[in-house]
N, C-alpha and C positions, 0 to 999 in steps of 0.2 A: 722489514728485514733488510740488512745491508748485503749487497751482492759484491763478491770479491772483484775489484777492478783489476784487470790483468796488468800487473806491474812487472815489466820485463827485466828486472834486475833482482839480484839477491837482496834479502831484507837488510843484511848488514853490509853497508858499503863504507864502513869506517876506515878501512884500509886505504881508501882514496880521498879521505877528508882533506888532507893537505893539498892534494892536486886540485880539488874543486875550489878550495880557498885561493890557491894560486891563480886559477883561471879568473875568478871573480875580481882579483886584484888588478888584472890587466886592463888596459884601455878598451873601451867598447868598440864593437864592430863599426867600421865606417865604410861607406861605399865610395871607393877611390881607386884610381889606377895604380895599384901597387904590384903590378905584374912581375917586376924584377924579383921581389921577395919570393913569389910563388915559383918562378922558374928556378931560382936559387935553391929552394927547398926540393924541387923535383930532382935537381942534380945530386942531392945528398943520397938518393936511393937509386938513381938511374943505372949506376954501374952494376947493380945486383941483377939486372936483366928483366925483372918482372914487368916494369912499366912498359917496356917495348912490346910485351906480349898481349896487353889488354886493350880493349875498346870499350871504354866506360859509357854509361848512359847518364846524361845529365837531365834533370827535370826542374823546371821552375813554374811559377804561376801564382796568382794572387790567392787562389783557393784550389784545393785539391791535389797539390803536389805531394803532400805527405801520404795521402791515401793511395795515389798512383804508384809511388815508390814501394809502399808496403805490398800492394797487390802484385806488382812486377816481381818483387823479391820472392814472394810466396810461389808464384807460378814457375819461376826459373829454378828454384830449389826443388820443386816437385818433378822437374825434368832432369834433376841430377847435376845441375850447374852450380858450382860453388860460388858464393856471393859475398861481397862486402858492401855495406850500405852506410852512408853518412847522411843524417837528417838534421833538420833544424825547424822549429825549436824542439825541445824535449817536453814531455808531459809531466813526469814525476821527477826523474833523476837525469843528471848529465850523461850517465852511461848509456842511455837509450840512443844517443846521437851517433854512436859507433857500434855497428853490429857485424858479425860474420856468420854466414849460414843461418840467419834468423835469430841468433843469440847475442844479446848485448855484451859488450866488453866487460870482463870481470874487474873488480876493484883493484886487485894487484896489477893487472895489465894496464888499466887506466893510469895508475900511478907511474908505471914504467915508461909508457909512451909519452906521458906528460914531461917526465924528466928529460927524455930524448929531445922533445920539441923545444923545451926551454934551453937545452944545451945548444941546439942549432940557432935559436934566437940570440943567444949570447954571442956566438961567433958572428952572426950577421950584424949585430949591434956594434961589435968591436971594429968590424971592417967598413961598414957603411953608415953607421950612426943612427939607425932607426930600429925599433923593436917590432916584433909580431904583436898584433892585437889579440884579443880573446878568441875571436872567431877563427882567425888565421891559425892560432895555436891548436884549436880543435881539429882543423883540417890537417895540420902537420901531424897531430897524434894519429888520425885515421890513416894518413899516408904510411907512417911507420908500422902501424898494426897490420894493415893490409899487405904491405911489402913482406912482412914476416910470414903471413899466412898464404899469400899468393892466390887469391881467389881468381876464378876465370872471368868474373864480371864484377865491376864496381858500379853501384848505383849512387849517384851524387845528387842530393837535393840541394838546390841553391838556397842561400840565406835570404838575400834581398836582390831583386832584379836578376841580372845575369852577366852583363858586360864585364863587371869587375868582381865576379865571384871567385873566391880562392879555389873552388872545385875545378878550376882550369888545370890544376896540377895533375889531374887524371886524364890522360889522352882519350879523346872521344871523337867519334864521327856521327853520333846519334843523340838527339836531344828532343825535348818536348816542352811546350807551354800548355798547361792545363786550362788556364783562364787568365783574364786580365781585368783589373778593377782599379779605381783611383785609390792608391795607397802609397805610402812613403814618398809623397810628392816632393818633399824637400830634397831627397837624394836621387829619385828616378825621373823626375820631370812632372810638370803640372798638367799634362793631358794624357788621355788614354794612349794616344799614338806614341808619345815619348816613352811612356812606361812599357808599352808593348815592344818597341824597338830595343830598349834596354834589356828586356828579358830575352828577346830573340838572339841577342849577341852572346848568349850562353852557348849557342851552336858554333862549332868550329867551321872556318871556311872550308868548303868542299864537302861538308857533312850534310845530314838530312835533319830537318826540323819538323816535328809533328805538332800541329796546333789544333786545340779544341775550337769548335765553331765560333767564328768571329762575325759580328754584324758589319754590314757595309757602313762607312767606307773603309773600316779598319782592315778588312780582308784584302782589298786590292792595294791598299797602302803598304801592308806588310809584304805582299807579293813583290812589289817594286823594290822594297828595302832588301828582301832576301836575294833578289837578282843582283843588286849592287854589292851585297856582302858575299856572294858566290856560294850560297848553300841552297840545297833543294828544300822547297817548302811543300809540306804534305798537309792538306786540309783534312781533318778527321772526317768531315762530312762526305768526302770523296771516297773514302776507303772503309768506312764503318757505318753500321746501322744497328739500332737496338730498340727494344720495346719492353717495357716492364709488364710482365704478366700479372704479378701479384706481390704486394708488399705485406710482410708479416712483422710481428713484433721483434723478431730476431734476425731479420734479413729480408731478402726479396728474390723473386724468380724472374729472370730476364731471358729474352731471345736476343742474341747478339751475333753479328757477322762482321768479320775483319778480313779484308782482302779476299772475299769470297769464301772464307772458311767459317762455317756455321757453328755457333755455340748455342744450341737449342736448349731451352729450359735450364739455363745455367743458374745455379744458386750462388748468391752473393751475401756475405755476412754484413755488409754495409748497405745502408738504405738511402733511397732518394734518386731522382733523375740525375743529379750531379754525380752520384757514385757510379751509375751505369756509364756515364760519359768517361769517368776516370778509369773504369775497368776497360773500356774500349781503347783508351790511350795506352794503358798498360799492356794489353794484348797486342796492339799494333806495334809497340816498341819491341815486345818479345819476338813477334814474328819477323820483324826486320833484322833484329840482332841475330836470330837463329839462322836466317837465310844467308848471312855473311859468315857466321862462325860455325854453324852446324848444318851445312847445306844438304847433307844426306839424311837428316832427320825427317821422318814421316810427319807431315803437318797434323795428322790425327793425334800425335803424341801431345801437341800443345793443347788440344781440346781436352784430352784426358787429364793433363796436368792442371788445367783451370778447374775442372770439375772436382779434382781431388783436393785443391788448396783454397779456393775462394769462398766456399760455402761456410766454412768454420772460421774464417778470418775475422778477427776483431781488432779494432784500432782505437785506443783510448781517446775520448773527446770527440768522436764522430757519431753524434746522436747515440751516445753510449748509455745504456741502462745501468745505473749503479745502485739502485735501491728499489725495494718493493714495500708497499704499505707504509707510506705512500710511494707511488711510482716516481722515480727521479731519473731524468736524463741530463747529460751534459753535452754541449756542442760548442766547439771552438770558433764558431762563426764570428767574424769581427769586421767584415766588410759588407757593403750593400748587397753584392751578389751572393755572398755567403749566407746572409740573412734571408734572402729570397729563396735560395735553395733549401734552407732549413725549414722555412714556412711551408714550402711545397711538400717536403717529406713529412712534416708534422700533420698537415691536412690529410695526407694519404695514410697516416698511421691508423691501425685498427683500434688504438686506444682513444676512447671518446670522452674521457673525463676532462673537465675544464682545466685550463693551464694557469699555474702561478709561475710567472717568469722572474728569475733572479738575474740581474744584469750588473756586471762590472766591466769597465772598459778603460783602455789606455787613453791618456789625455789627447793624443794626436789622432784619435778616431772620432768620427761623428756619431753620436748616439742616435740621432734621428734616422740615420741610414740603417741602423739595426732595428729600431723600433717600428718604423713604418710597415715593413712587410709582416712583422709578427703581431702587431697590436690587434688586428681583427681576430686573432686566435687566442688572445690572452684575456683572462678575467681579472687578475690582479698582478701587480708588479712590486718586487722588492729590489731596491737599488743599494749597492754596497761597493766595496773596493777590495782588491786583492792585497796581500801583504808584500809581494815581491814583484819584480819585473819593472816595466816602464812606469813612469809617473802616471798615476791613474786620475781619471775624473773623480772629483769629490761627489759623494752621493747626492748632495743638494743640487749640483749641476745636472746630474742625470735625471733627477726628479723634475727639474724645470723643463728639460727636453721632452720628457714623457708627457707633461701637461700640454706642451705645444702640439704634440703628435696626437694624443688621445686624452682630451680634457676630462672625460668622465671616468677614466680608468683609476681605480684606487691604487695609490702609491705609498709604500712605506720605506723610509730611509733607515738603514742600519750601517753605521760607520765600520763596525767590526764584522768581518766575514763570518766568524763563528756565531755571532748573534743572528746574523741574517740567515744562516743555515738552520739554526735552531728554530727561529720563527717560521721559516718556510715549511719545515717538516711538520711543525705543530699545526699551522694554519691549513695545510693541505689535508692533514688527517681529519681535522674538524669539518672541513667544507667539501670533502670528497674530490679534491683536486689532484692533479699531477704537477710535479715541479720540473721546470726546465731551466737550466743555468746556461747562459751564453756570454760571449764577449772576449774570448781568447783563451790561450792556454793557461794563463795565470789564474783567472777566476775559476775555470773549470777544474783544474787539478786541485786547487786549494779547497774548493767545495767538496770534491770527491774525498779528499783526506778528512775533512770535518765530518762528513756523513758517516765515514767508516770509523770514527772515533780517534783519528790521529791528529797530530798538531799541524795545521796548514802552514804555520809560520816556520816550520822546519824545512820547507821546500826552498830550493835555491834556483835562481835563473838569472840570466843576463838582463841588464837594463840597457837596451840599445840606445836610449836617448841620453846616456851619460855624456 
């Protein structure tokens, strides 16, 4: 039985088809110091007064930034704070990237703010000779949409890194790094330290940066860097503690403490040790922002808001169950740390049936990094490739990597994702296995569409490597 995957936009988004096509026609996102364009965009709405009133929260990280932003958004809304959130990437539709008070932007509004963004881009091109790229255009669209709605809090999830993220258009004194892993090395640097410092520069000078636990020597190296950059560094381990009491099929129960405020037996709809850490970051951000913006608020209100909002929270692609008989989960893990976190969550899952893994991965990712943590938990592997997104690894290359990691694991290659999905469902039914799809947003969203009987080839997403 297929389970409805929470698709947070209306089924008919045809009113914005031209806008989506326009976005896809623009040059791809590049990590570059284009700050003049962003400041110029900020000036387009500065006279309206709203930007001067807000203190946005910016979030970056190799893994966990999306989950942290969604949890933070849910808790703040439960407190009555109006929110605007920009995220990257999307799971099903581009509209998911811009939301207000938890609801994705509508198709007509998507088209309206796209037209505004392109009009601004035309003026900039005429005056300065360069155009906004696709990701900058999305940020410009969010800027216009939020300026019209005037939310009290903007939550800005970085695209890549942090130093040159267009989310700088939203004034901020509070930021977070959820995790750091070797990724996007061509743009961010070839070492963990270089990547970490790039992400850390998402924080404004004079602001506060909350960082998930870092191993030595990265922790002391970042402390020195933060001192040079003149922002306060807050190590999550110094302000938060958590313990998972019990993991269920639909979530988990945790004991969590943030700055001495206890969240005992807190229900989370997302599972795994990494999601407990993400929840701790989200609640730490919430507490710090509230202390500045709502100093009279009773801290117990934050506890009640977390209880009211986090237990029922679902986020597509985060160990999401999308099918029963056979059981199918999808998880967007695409780095070594992400795969290790997923392996731990899978090992703690109450589901005991053997795992058939479906893997598809962008060509700039290392398949061995994904396979090593998961291989001990997997009985069979199906390798394929998504229809959209970055240039993928060919299935034969993934199969070769799998044989190097786990020579005895049965591997099947399917070039077409629909064929891979059909085979995986049939094989899992026959052998009493569960299916787990991993490798990023493209493979997971497309497999979810195929499982639900929809056309995965209809999904659209940016290809960052263009």
